[in-house]
PAFI-746049 format. One line per field, with one value per atom (N, C-alpha, C): residue number from 0; residue in one letter; atom name; z, y, x. Coordinates in pm, whole numbers. Each point is the difference from the previous one (the first is absolute). Example, Ala and Ser with C-alpha at 12.3 -4.5 7.8 and 13.67 -1.06 7.14 Angstrom:
% residues 2
n 0 / 0 / 0 / 1 / 1 / 1
res A / A / A / S / S / S
atom N / CA / C / N / CA / C
w 780 / 0 / 0 / -72 / 6 / 73
v -569 / 119 / 120 / 105 / 119 / 109
u 1319 / -89 / 90 / -35 / 82 / -77
//
This chain:
% residues 148
n 0 / 0 / 0 / 1 / 1 / 1 / 2 / 2 / 2 / 3 / 3 / 3 / 4 / 4 / 4 / 5 / 5 / 5 / 6 / 6 / 6 / 7 / 7 / 7 / 8 / 8 / 8 / 9 / 9 / 9 / 10 / 10 / 10 / 11 / 11 / 11 / 12 / 12 / 12 / 13 / 13 / 13 / 14 / 14 / 14 / 15 / 15 / 15 / 16 / 16 / 16 / 17 / 17 / 17 / 18 / 18 / 18 / 19 / 19 / 19 / 20 / 20 / 20 / 21 / 21 / 21 / 22 / 22 / 22 / 23 / 23 / 23 / 24 / 24 / 24 / 25 / 25 / 25 / 26 / 26 / 26 / 27 / 27 / 27 / 28 / 28 / 28 / 29 / 29 / 29 / 30 / 30 / 30 / 31 / 31 / 31 / 32 / 32 / 32 / 33 / 33 / 33 / 34 / 34 / 34 / 35 / 35 / 35 / 36 / 36 / 36 / 37 / 37 / 37 / 38 / 38 / 38 / 39 / 39 / 39 / 40 / 40 / 40 / 41 / 41 / 41 / 42 / 42 / 42 / 43 / 43 / 43 / 44 / 44 / 44 / 45 / 45 / 45 / 46 / 46 / 46 / 47 / 47 / 47 / 48 / 48 / 48 / 49 / 49 / 49 / 50 / 50 / 50 / 51 / 51 / 51 / 52 / 52 / 52 / 53 / 53 / 53 / 54 / 54 / 54 / 55 / 55 / 55 / 56 / 56 / 56 / 57 / 57 / 57 / 58 / 58 / 58 / 59 / 59 / 59 / 60 / 60 / 60 / 61 / 61 / 61 / 62 / 62 / 62 / 63 / 63 / 63 / 64 / 64 / 64 / 65 / 65 / 65 / 66 / 66 / 66 / 67 / 67 / 67 / 68 / 68 / 68 / 69 / 69 / 69 / 70 / 70 / 70 / 71 / 71 / 71 / 72 / 72 / 72 / 73 / 73 / 73 / 74 / 74 / 74 / 75 / 75 / 75 / 76 / 76 / 76 / 77 / 77 / 77 / 78 / 78 / 78 / 79 / 79 / 79 / 80 / 80 / 80 / 81 / 81 / 81 / 82 / 82 / 82 / 83 / 83 / 83 / 84 / 84 / 84 / 85 / 85 / 85 / 86 / 86 / 86 / 87 / 87 / 87 / 88 / 88 / 88 / 89 / 89 / 89 / 90 / 90 / 90 / 91 / 91 / 91 / 92 / 92 / 92 / 93 / 93 / 93 / 94 / 94 / 94 / 95 / 95 / 95 / 96 / 96 / 96 / 97 / 97 / 97 / 98 / 98 / 98 / 99 / 99 / 99 / 100 / 100 / 100 / 101 / 101 / 101 / 102 / 102 / 102 / 103 / 103 / 103 / 104 / 104 / 104 / 105 / 105 / 105 / 106 / 106 / 106 / 107 / 107 / 107 / 108 / 108 / 108 / 109 / 109 / 109 / 110 / 110 / 110 / 111 / 111 / 111 / 112 / 112 / 112 / 113 / 113 / 113 / 114 / 114 / 114 / 115 / 115 / 115 / 116 / 116 / 116 / 117 / 117 / 117 / 118 / 118 / 118 / 119 / 119 / 119 / 120 / 120 / 120 / 121 / 121 / 121 / 122 / 122 / 122 / 123 / 123 / 123 / 124 / 124 / 124 / 125 / 125 / 125 / 126 / 126 / 126 / 127 / 127 / 127 / 128 / 128 / 128 / 129 / 129 / 129 / 130 / 130 / 130 / 131 / 131 / 131 / 132 / 132 / 132 / 133 / 133 / 133 / 134 / 134 / 134 / 135 / 135 / 135 / 136 / 136 / 136 / 137 / 137 / 137 / 138 / 138 / 138 / 139 / 139 / 139 / 140 / 140 / 140 / 141 / 141 / 141 / 142 / 142 / 142 / 143 / 143 / 143 / 144 / 144 / 144 / 145 / 145 / 145 / 146 / 146 / 146 / 147 / 147 / 147
res X / X / X / X / X / X / X / X / X / X / X / X / X / X / X / X / X / X / X / X / X / X / X / X / X / X / X / X / X / X / X / X / X / X / X / X / X / X / X / X / X / X / X / X / X / X / X / X / X / X / X / X / X / X / X / X / X / X / X / X / X / X / X / X / X / X / X / X / X / X / X / X / X / X / X / X / X / X / X / X / X / X / X / X / X / X / X / X / X / X / X / X / X / X / X / X / X / X / X / X / X / X / X / X / X / X / X / X / X / X / X / X / X / X / X / X / X / X / X / X / X / X / X / X / X / X / X / X / X / X / X / X / X / X / X / X / X / X / X / X / X / X / X / X / X / X / X / X / X / X / X / X / X / X / X / X / X / X / X / X / X / X / X / X / X / X / X / X / X / X / X / X / X / X / X / X / X / X / X / X / X / X / X / X / X / X / X / X / X / X / X / X / X / X / X / X / X / X / X / X / X / X / X / X / X / X / X / X / X / X / X / X / X / X / X / X / X / X / X / X / X / X / X / X / X / X / X / X / X / X / X / X / X / X / X / X / X / X / X / X / X / X / X / X / X / X / X / X / X / X / X / X / X / X / X / X / X / X / X / X / X / X / X / X / X / X / X / X / X / X / X / X / X / X / X / X / X / X / X / X / X / X / X / X / X / X / X / X / X / X / X / X / X / X / X / X / X / X / X / X / X / X / X / X / X / X / X / X / X / X / X / X / X / X / X / X / X / X / X / X / X / X / X / X / X / X / X / X / X / X / X / X / X / X / X / X / X / X / X / X / X / X / X / X / X / X / X / X / X / X / X / X / X / X / X / X / X / X / X / X / X / X / X / X / X / X / X / X / X / X / X / X / X / X / X / X / X / X / X / X / X / X / X / X / X / X / X / X / X / X / X / X / X / X / X / X / X / X / X / X / X / X / X / X / X / X / X / X / X / X / X / X / X / X / X / X / X / X / X / X / X / X / X / X / X / X / X / X / X / X / X / X / X / X / X / X / X / X / X / X / X / X / X / X
atom N / CA / C / N / CA / C / N / CA / C / N / CA / C / N / CA / C / N / CA / C / N / CA / C / N / CA / C / N / CA / C / N / CA / C / N / CA / C / N / CA / C / N / CA / C / N / CA / C / N / CA / C / N / CA / C / N / CA / C / N / CA / C / N / CA / C / N / CA / C / N / CA / C / N / CA / C / N / CA / C / N / CA / C / N / CA / C / N / CA / C / N / CA / C / N / CA / C / N / CA / C / N / CA / C / N / CA / C / N / CA / C / N / CA / C / N / CA / C / N / CA / C / N / CA / C / N / CA / C / N / CA / C / N / CA / C / N / CA / C / N / CA / C / N / CA / C / N / CA / C / N / CA / C / N / CA / C / N / CA / C / N / CA / C / N / CA / C / N / CA / C / N / CA / C / N / CA / C / N / CA / C / N / CA / C / N / CA / C / N / CA / C / N / CA / C / N / CA / C / N / CA / C / N / CA / C / N / CA / C / N / CA / C / N / CA / C / N / CA / C / N / CA / C / N / CA / C / N / CA / C / N / CA / C / N / CA / C / N / CA / C / N / CA / C / N / CA / C / N / CA / C / N / CA / C / N / CA / C / N / CA / C / N / CA / C / N / CA / C / N / CA / C / N / CA / C / N / CA / C / N / CA / C / N / CA / C / N / CA / C / N / CA / C / N / CA / C / N / CA / C / N / CA / C / N / CA / C / N / CA / C / N / CA / C / N / CA / C / N / CA / C / N / CA / C / N / CA / C / N / CA / C / N / CA / C / N / CA / C / N / CA / C / N / CA / C / N / CA / C / N / CA / C / N / CA / C / N / CA / C / N / CA / C / N / CA / C / N / CA / C / N / CA / C / N / CA / C / N / CA / C / N / CA / C / N / CA / C / N / CA / C / N / CA / C / N / CA / C / N / CA / C / N / CA / C / N / CA / C / N / CA / C / N / CA / C / N / CA / C / N / CA / C / N / CA / C / N / CA / C / N / CA / C / N / CA / C / N / CA / C / N / CA / C / N / CA / C / N / CA / C / N / CA / C / N / CA / C / N / CA / C / N / CA / C / N / CA / C / N / CA / C / N / CA / C / N / CA / C / N / CA / C / N / CA / C / N / CA / C / N / CA / C / N / CA / C / N / CA / C / N / CA / C / N / CA / C / N / CA / C / N / CA / C / N / CA / C
w 8109 / 148 / 59 / 69 / 35 / 178 / 40 / 164 / 102 / -56 / 67 / -72 / -117 / -38 / 36 / 38 / 99 / 141 / 95 / 142 / -60 / -97 / 17 / -44 / -64 / -50 / 172 / 28 / 176 / 63 / 23 / 77 / -52 / -131 / -38 / 50 / -32 / 29 / 136 / 96 / 160 / 33 / -73 / 65 / -30 / -144 / 4 / 81 / 13 / 144 / 76 / 75 / 128 / -35 / -86 / -7 / 24 / -83 / 9 / 89 / 124 / 119 / 97 / -29 / 101 / -70 / -132 / -29 / 53 / -1 / 32 / 121 / 87 / 169 / 35 / -73 / 24 / -13 / -150 / 10 / 66 / 42 / 124 / 142 / 28 / 124 / -18 / -157 / 6 / -19 / -63 / 49 / 132 / 39 / 164 / 52 / 27 / 78 / -55 / -117 / -34 / 16 / 71 / -32 / 152 / -58 / 112 / 96 / 161 / 32 / 20 / -94 / -81 / -64 / -57 / -68 / 45 / 156 / 76 / 8 / -27 / -3 / 128 / 26 / 123 / -76 / -113 / -11 / 23 / 112 / 34 / -170 / -50 / -76 / -17 / 13 / 18 / -130 / -79 / -107 / -118 / 18 / -53 / -1 / 49 / -63 / 91 / 102 / 76 / -108 / -63 / -70 / -148 / -79 / -53 / 11 / 115 / 19 / 19 / -6 / 7 / -157 / 48 / -139 / -18 / -91 / -38 / -59 / 50 / -63 / 18 / -130 / 8 / 7 / 31 / 26 / 164 / 38 / 163 / 43 / 129 / 110 / -48 / -46 / -56 / 139 / 21 / 111 / 12 / 136 / 65 / -84 / -23 / -73 / 98 / 80 / 95 / 13 / -183 / -17 / -112 / -37 / -124 / 88 / -80 / 121 / -92 / -137 / -57 / -137 / -3 / -82 / -92 / -91 / -132 / 0 / -74 / 5 / -64 / 24 / -71 / -102 / -87 / -76 / 52 / 101 / 105 / -87 / -99 / -49 / -129 / -27 / -110 / 66 / 140 / 59 / 58 / 15 / 20 / -90 / -147 / -93 / -26 / 16 / -6 / 91 / 82 / 121 / -61 / 59 / -56 / 108 / 5 / 101 / 59 / 153 / 8 / 65 / -73 / 23 / 141 / 55 / 131 / -28 / 55 / -31 / 121 / -37 / 145 / 8 / 46 / 37 / 131 / -52 / 64 / 42 / 124 / -27 / -14 / -73 / -20 / 100 / 38 / 105 / 93 / 105 / 80 / 129 / -13 / 99 / -20 / -74 / 21 / 93 / 77 / 119 / 100 / 30 / 89 / -65 / -116 / 3 / -6 / -17 / 60 / 149 / 27 / 192 / 67 / -21 / 53 / 92 / 52 / 72 / 79 / 109 / 125 / 39 / 11 / 30 / -107 / 33 / -88 / -121 / -101 / -108 / -27 / -60 / -48 / 15 / -73 / -66 / 175 / 96 / 129 / -22 / -70 / -23 / 51 / 108 / 75 / -95 / 70 / -91 / 79 / 37 / 52 / -116 / -59 / -126 / -34 / 50 / -47 / -112 / 7 / -100 / -82 / -116 / -71 / -55 / 5 / -54 / -118 / -67 / -152 / -57 / 50 / -48 / 93 / 72 / 104 / -56 / 2 / -43 / -75 / -132 / -148 / 30 / 63 / -11 / 134 / 73 / 55 / -101 / -120 / -76 / -138 / 9 / -116 / -38 / 80 / -45 / -41 / 39 / -39 / -144 / 15 / -133 / -145 / 53 / -109 / -39 / 82 / -6 / -105 / 55 / -95 / -148 / -35 / -94 / -83 / 47 / -58 / -40 / 0 / 43 / -162 / 45 / -157 / -123 / 46 / -141 / 1 / 36 / -31 / -89 / 16 / -30 / -127 / -31 / -119 / -85 / 39 / -78 / -90 / 120 / -71 / -81 / 4 / -88 / -141 / -24 / -172 / -34
v 13143 / 46 / 119 / 45 / 140 / -29 / 43 / -11 / -18 / 108 / -18 / -126 / -27 / -153 / -104 / 4 / -112 / 17 / 123 / -7 / -41 / 39 / 8 / -245 / -15 / -137 / -61 / 43 / -100 / 31 / 100 / 83 / -139 / -27 / -76 / -150 / -35 / -162 / -2 / 113 / -26 / 1 / 71 / -2 / -148 / -32 / -155 / -83 / 3 / -104 / 54 / 76 / 34 / -58 / 34 / -78 / -154 / -24 / -172 / -55 / 114 / -63 / -27 / 143 / 10 / -177 / 1 / -123 / -130 / -47 / -79 / 9 / 88 / -11 / -4 / 41 / -53 / -145 / -78 / -118 / -98 / 48 / -83 / -22 / 105 / 25 / -87 / 0 / -53 / -165 / 4 / -153 / -96 / 106 / -59 / -39 / 119 / 21 / -166 / -34 / -120 / -153 / 24 / -115 / -31 / -167 / -41 / -60 / -61 / -73 / -83 / -109 / -113 / 28 / 104 / 87 / 100 / 26 / 62 / 157 / -9 / 149 / 28 / 72 / 1 / -38 / -14 / 14 / -180 / 43 / -133 / -41 / -161 / -17 / -111 / 10 / -139 / -13 / 94 / 16 / 63 / 72 / 109 / 110 / 38 / 88 / 126 / 50 / 70 / 50 / -81 / 59 / 47 / -48 / 60 / 137 / 24 / 109 / 156 / -53 / 128 / 64 / 134 / 94 / 105 / 33 / 132 / 153 / 112 / 80 / 141 / 87 / 84 / 136 / -37 / 141 / -24 / -114 / -37 / -121 / 22 / -101 / -137 / -115 / -79 / -53 / -17 / 18 / -174 / 5 / -114 / -44 / -134 / -3 / -124 / 46 / -91 / -130 / 5 / -71 / -79 / 26 / -108 / -116 / -73 / -148 / -32 / 7 / -55 / 127 / -7 / 108 / -85 / 78 / -49 / 91 / -28 / 102 / 93 / 98 / 123 / 20 / 91 / 28 / 115 / -91 / 84 / 33 / -72 / 63 / 79 / 13 / 143 / 118 / -35 / 149 / 54 / -88 / 23 / 86 / -79 / 31 / 164 / 46 / 90 / 130 / -30 / 100 / 75 / 133 / 75 / 55 / 60 / 51 / 117 / -8 / 125 / -35 / -146 / -49 / -94 / 49 / -126 / -138 / -108 / -156 / -32 / 15 / -63 / -164 / -35 / -184 / -15 / -108 / -34 / -119 / -88 / -51 / -27 / -62 / -4 / -107 / -67 / -123 / 76 / -46 / 57 / -9 / -135 / -53 / -17 / 101 / 47 / 59 / 84 / 62 / -118 / -88 / -108 / -58 / -25 / -79 / 90 / 119 / 83 / 11 / 44 / 40 / -100 / -143 / -107 / 69 / -101 / 59 / -130 / 44 / -96 / 41 / -87 / 70 / -67 / 82 / -82 / 111 / -79 / 112 / 53 / 68 / 76 / -146 / -116 / -135 / -78 / 80 / -144 / -82 / -30 / -65 / 64 / -102 / -3 / -18 / 101 / -10 / 0 / -53 / 44 / -17 / 122 / 6 / 94 / -85 / 70 / 98 / 113 / 102 / -52 / 25 / -43 / 118 / 120 / 112 / 25 / -40 / -14 / 145 / 73 / 169 / 63 / 8 / 16 / 22 / -170 / -25 / 42 / 17 / 49 / 151 / 68 / 145 / 40 / -78 / 45 / -41 / -68 / -13 / 69 / 118 / 70 / 83 / 51 / 63 / -134 / -88 / -160 / -28 / 30 / -62 / 101 / 118 / 111 / -29 / -6 / -52 / -97 / -143 / -123 / 41 / 90 / 34 / 80 / 134 / -3 / -74 / -78 / -119 / -79 / -6 / -92 / 80 / 153 / 84 / 14 / -17 / 103 / -161 / -112 / -104 / -51 / 52 / 0 / 109 / 92 / 113 / -46 / -62 / -53 / -86 / -122 / -97 / 65 / 99 / 45 / 93
u 15191 / -73 / 52 / -133 / 61 / -14 / 77 / -20 / -118 / -79 / -162 / -50 / 56 / -104 / 43 / 136 / 76 / -133 / 11 / -48 / -114 / -98 / -133 / -29 / 112 / -23 / 21 / 96 / 65 / -124 / -60 / -138 / -91 / -33 / -104 / -19 / 146 / 82 / -39 / 55 / 2 / -176 / -88 / -139 / -11 / -47 / -4 / -1 / 193 / 27 / -97 / 23 / -95 / -123 / -81 / -121 / -13 / 100 / 34 / 23 / 73 / 17 / -105 / -112 / -100 / -95 / -8 / -129 / 100 / 90 / 82 / 13 / 11 / -21 / -179 / -55 / -145 / -33 / 44 / 12 / 60 / 116 / 76 / -83 / -72 / -91 / -100 / -95 / -122 / 48 / 116 / 7 / 28 / 108 / 26 / -143 / -100 / -136 / -46 / -41 / -16 / 76 / 71 / 103 / -45 / -34 / -75 / 101 / -17 / 76 / 40 / -32 / 89 / 137 / -33 / 130 / 69 / -9 / 117 / -75 / -146 / -54 / -80 / -74 / -40 / -224 / -11 / -122 / -92 / -93 / -46 / -90 / 1 / -97 / -60 / -130 / -97 / -25 / -63 / -111 / 67 / 103 / 54 / -95 / -101 / -121 / 82 / 8 / 135 / 71 / 101 / 72 / -61 / -81 / -53 / -70 / -87 / -45 / 107 / 139 / 100 / -45 / -8 / -56 / 119 / 3 / 86 / -48 / -6 / -60 / 109 / -34 / 131 / -97 / -178 / -104 / -34 / -26 / -59 / 13 / 30 / 9 / -110 / 21 / -71 / -83 / -108 / -109 / -25 / -32 / -56 / -106 / -35 / -152 / -67 / -56 / -48 / -78 / -95 / -81 / 46 / 117 / 68 / 66 / -26 / 71 / 103 / 2 / 112 / 74 / 98 / 98 / 105 / -18 / 68 / 116 / 115 / 155 / -68 / 52 / 22 / 67 / 46 / 94 / 98 / 60 / 85 / 95 / 65 / 170 / -37 / -145 / -40 / -4 / -78 / -7 / 147 / 104 / 88 / 101 / -41 / 89 / -60 / -159 / -36 / 46 / 69 / 64 / 95 / -34 / 144 / 69 / 120 / 93 / -76 / -58 / -87 / -168 / -14 / -121 / -23 / -106 / -23 / -31 / 72 / -63 / -56 / -145 / -52 / -61 / 71 / 18 / -110 / -59 / -122 / -46 / -89 / -20 / -205 / -59 / -132 / -75 / 50 / -69 / -1 / -139 / -19 / 69 / 42 / 111 / 106 / 77 / 161 / 13 / -57 / 37 / 33 / -88 / 32 / 135 / 3 / 85 / 158 / -47 / 148 / 61 / -114 / 39 / -43 / -131 / -15 / -178 / -23 / -136 / -39 / -5 / -87 / -117 / -101 / -146 / -90 / -121 / -132 / 0 / -47 / -28 / -147 / -30 / -156 / -56 / 19 / -92 / 36 / 15 / 34 / 120 / 106 / 96 / 78 / 88 / 122 / 119 / 64 / 183 / 94 / 104 / 117 / 113 / -33 / 115 / 104 / 115 / 135 / 22 / 20 / 46 / 127 / -12 / 137 / 110 / -86 / 85 / 106 / -80 / 29 / 27 / -121 / 22 / 104 / -37 / 118 / 144 / 72 / 126 / -3 / -67 / 16 / 13 / -75 / 38 / 149 / 29 / 95 / 126 / -4 / 146 / -60 / -62 / -17 / 128 / 60 / 165 / 66 / 42 / 86 / -98 / -105 / -70 / 25 / 2 / 66 / 115 / 87 / 170 / -8 / -118 / 6 / -28 / -125 / -17 / 126 / 39 / 98 / 78 / 79 / 83 / -53 / -132 / -61 / 37 / -64 / -2 / 147 / 86 / 155 / 17 / -8 / 72 / -126 / -101 / -81 / 62 / 24 / 65 / 158 / 84 / 121 / -17 / -70 / -64 / 8 / -60 / -23 / 99
//
């Protein structure tokens, strides 16, 4: 094998590794976003609907669906596996009350209901940890490659 072939092979392997780190980072972040308070996370869970409203797209930010009351799990893992290095992973909640759960809300809503709801900061907490999440993902990918 020539030096050029060796370098090309190394570059391909590194590109594959970086893509795996990116995909793994997004999956870790999604898992943390959806981790319930009862399991050490920050996601408030009553019915699980807010968790199920989480969506991932490689094309656009998932939009809030104010008229939809019930959500089913999207194929989040499939979308993440379709992400390539250089893509943007758009991650968002579609339930109309997601912002209230994140930031809290005090006052009367548009239906006249009164709230004094504390925010849980589940999105903020995960986004603040992004650099650590990428480091965790790198360790996971490196461990997987050493097992091969």
